[in-house]
N, C-alpha and C positions, 0 to 999 in steps of 0.2 A: 200631442202634438210639443215640440219646442217651443222654450221660448226665442224671441227676437234674437238678433244676434247685440244690436243696441237701442236702447228705450230712454227717451228722454222726456221728460214732463217737464213743464213750469219752468224751465232752466231758469233764476236771475245771476246776472251777475253785478255790481253796479260798485262803480270807483269811489272815494273821496278825493277830491281837487280842489283849488283853490278857488275855484270859481262856483263849486256848488257837487253835490252829487251826481253824477253819470252812469246813464240806466246803457251799460253794453248790450247787457241780456235784459230782454223786459216779457218771462213767459214764454220762453222758446219749447217747443213740445214738437216729437216728429220718432217715430224707428225704423230701423235700417235690418233687413235680414241677414241672413250669411253670403258671402257671395256677393251682393249687391253693391254697386257705387251711388252713392248719392253725391250729387253737385252741390255747393249751397252760393248764389248769384246774388251781387249787390254791387253798391260804387261801394267806393271806401268809404272807412268811418261806419258804416253800415253796424257793426260788429260781429263780423265773419270769424277775425282772426280771434276775438275775446271766445265766440263760440270755440272752436279747435282747444285751446289753453284751459276751460272751463272742463271739459271734456277729459281733459289729462293733468287736471289740477295743479297748473301751472301758473300759479296765481302774482301775481305784486305784492308788493306789504300793504299798498293804497285800497287793498279790496275794503266795502262798506257790506255789500251783501252776497252773496254766493249761497245758495237753497235752490231747492227743488229735488226730483228723483231723477237718476241716470243708472242703470241698469243694463250689466254685460250680461247677454245670458241669462238672464230670470236675477241677476245677482246685486244687490241695494250695492253700488261701491261708496254714494257718500257716506253710507255709515261706517266705511273703513276710516281708521284712522291714519295717518300719513305715513306711518311705515306698513302698514298692512297694502295701503295701497300702490307704495314703492314696490313691493314685492311679488303683490299677484296681481298686478295691473299694468301699472305702467311698462314702457316695454315690451311686458311677458306676454300682454293680451294686447293693448293698443301704444300703440308707436305714433310716432311725427314726425313730417318731412316740415322745417321749417322754412320760414322764409328767407331769400338772399342766402343760399349755401354755403359762399364765402365766407360769410358770416358764423356760419353755423360751425364751420369747420376749423382745427384749432390750427394756425400756419404752420408753428414747427413740429408738426406730428404726423409722421408718416401716413398715407391715406390708407397702408394697407389695417396698422396697430387703431387707427378711428373706427375701421367698419368693424374687429374683432370686439374691441372693449363692450360692446350692448352686452355681447354673451360672457364674458369676463367677471362683467360688474353684476347683471342681474342675473344668471345661472351658475356662476363660478365656477366656468370652465377654465383648465389653465391654459397659457398663452400660446401652445402650438399648434394642438386643435382648435383653437378658435382663430387663428391666424390660415389656419387650413378652408376653416368654416367662412373664413373673411374672401381668400380668391373665389370660393364658388359663389357665394353672394355678389362680387362684382360681376363676374363671367354671368349671374342672371339678368341683372342688369342692363348685360352689353357693356360692360368694361373689361379691357383684357388682364388676365391677373398681373400680367408684368408691369403694371401701375402700381401695382402694391407699396413699391419703395418709393414712388413720389410724393412731391409737397403737393399742397393742395393750391399754390401759385402756379405749380406747373401745368394744371388742369385750364381746359378751356371752359367756361360756363357752362354746357351741355353736362360735359364729365364730371363739372362737380356735384351738379343735380341728380346727375344718376349715385356718383359714390354717396351722397343722403339717403338717396330713397335706398342702397344697400344696407346704411345703418340701419335705417327702419326694418328693414324686412329678416333680417340676420337671423329673430329670435323667432322668427315664424308666428308671428301675430296674426290673431283673428282681423284687426282692424288696422289702418292705417290712414291717419289723418293728415292731407296734404296740404299746404298754406301755398298758394299761388304758385305750385311747381315749377310753372312754365314761365313768369313772367320775366322781364330783361333778355330773351332767348329771340333769336331770332325763330323765321315762322318754320324753316327744315326743321332746326332742334326742337321747337314746340311737337311737332307732329312726329318724330321720333318717339320722343317722352312718352305721347299718350299711345302713341303704340307697346311701347313696352309695357305700360300700365294696363294697360287694356291686356295683352298676353298675359300677366302676372296673375290678373285676375282670373282667367280661363283656367289656368293650369294650376294654378293655389286654393283659389275659391277666397281671396281673402276678400276681405269687405274696407271700400274705399268711401271717405269721406273730403271730399275736391272743394276746397274755397277758392274760389277765385271772381273775378269780374269781367273773366273773358267768354263768355258768350259761346260764339263761332268753338273755339278748342275744346270746351267741355260737353257738349253733345258727342263726342266721340265714344263715351266713355259711362255717360249716366244712363242710370238705370230710375230713378228717381231725382226730382230738383224743387230745391226749397230757396223760396227767392227772400232776401233779408232786405229792412230797411226800418230802419232806425230803431235796432234792437230788436226787432220782433221778424216773423216768419210771415209776411203776408199770402204767400201760395206757397203748397207745397203738390205736384204733379207728378203722377209719372212721365219719364223724360217725353217720350211718343207723342199724349199728350197737349205738353209744356212749349215743346219746339214745332206744333202743329197749330195749335191754338190757346196764347196764354188764358187768363180768364181773370185774372188781378188787372186793373190800370197799370200798373208799376211795370208786371211782368211782359205787359202788351209793349209798352215804351222801352225797356229792355231791349227785347227781341227786335224794335222797330228800327233800333241803332245799327243794328249789324247789315253790313252789308251784302250781301246775296248774289250769285250769280246770275241768274237769269230774271232778278226781279226789272221792272220798269222804273220803278218809281225809287228816287236813290234815299238811300236812309234819314232817318230823322234824329235827331238832336234833341234834347229831354232840358226844357229848359229849367234853372232854378238849383240848388243843392239840397241836399238834406239839410230836415232841422237838427240843430244842436242837442245831443245826446243828455246834456245838463238840463235841458229846458223844454222838451217835447212838446210840440200839440199838445191840447187835452182832447182832442176829437182823434179822428183818422190823419194819422202824423204825413201820410202821401199827398192829403186834400189840397194843402196851397202847390201842388205841383201838377193836380191832376186838372183834365178838359171835361172831365164827367163828374166834378164835384156839385151838391145841392146841400139843402140846406142840413141834412141828417148828419151829415157829415162831421159835425160839431162834434157829434158824440162820438166814442170811440166804436168802431165796428166788432162783432164779433167774427172768431174763426165761424164761418158756415161750411158744412162739410157737401162736397159735390158728388157726383156719381164719379166710380171709381177708385172710388179713395183720394179723390182732390180736395184742396180745402182751398176757402178763398177769404181772408180778412176785407172783406170790402161790404158794405151797404146793395150795392147791385148787384152780389151774389145771392142777397135772398131770393131773387125773382126767378133765380135758375136754381136752384138747389132741390 
């Protein structure tokens, strides 16, 4: 039996700040099979973007702690030095689509050159064949090869998002991390981008980790859902189970906030704000906002394994495990 495409165990990423140590990731664990899509849901500031950066070792200088296990098809990539990681993993096996496509693109370099660059840098391909491959990659994501000679500012937001997706896919990685790929786009463009991702997943077998706060859009591609809150995964479920009946109170609140066409009840807002990651609560981090809190929530709940591979970090889950 082959190893999972991605295994993450007890991943921790802490930042050193003027206010103290910020625990962006505090013991994150999950795994993903080849060709599957994991959607990571949560409010802003819960650690989703830090998770994507930690997987690709794109770390700022103020890192105070970075530990845990990350395996790509069984290979322990945390044991690699920076040069070996850059050569063997980053962009070759695992690529990323950053937030804000305009900021990820060089405004004074033509689109074709930027899409071709990963092939030249990471695989040593000559310029001419790299540009030919870039034209094919653009067509794959729904952009005409005629756009090769354009600059990023000449493209719409949706087109720029497709360009950075082409940059991530051009080396044919096994896994692509997508950080808010549909933010700031209109609904029709969001739907078009998600349809493109779903088609690529089906045709190429590429795995995706989709980082988002958009519950509705993410349901179109998800095989599994990881719900993050204050640096931890509080629920991990198959998508079909999560979107039907979340088990963690935070997952329930997220789903209840989404308007549905045939629901008689209006969407419900979640009161309060996430705790600061510099000094999170000692017990359950969601307890101050949870309508089900009780005395035991003063202690940190364990991750409780449930049926069908589901997990929930909640004391209430012990009664249904």
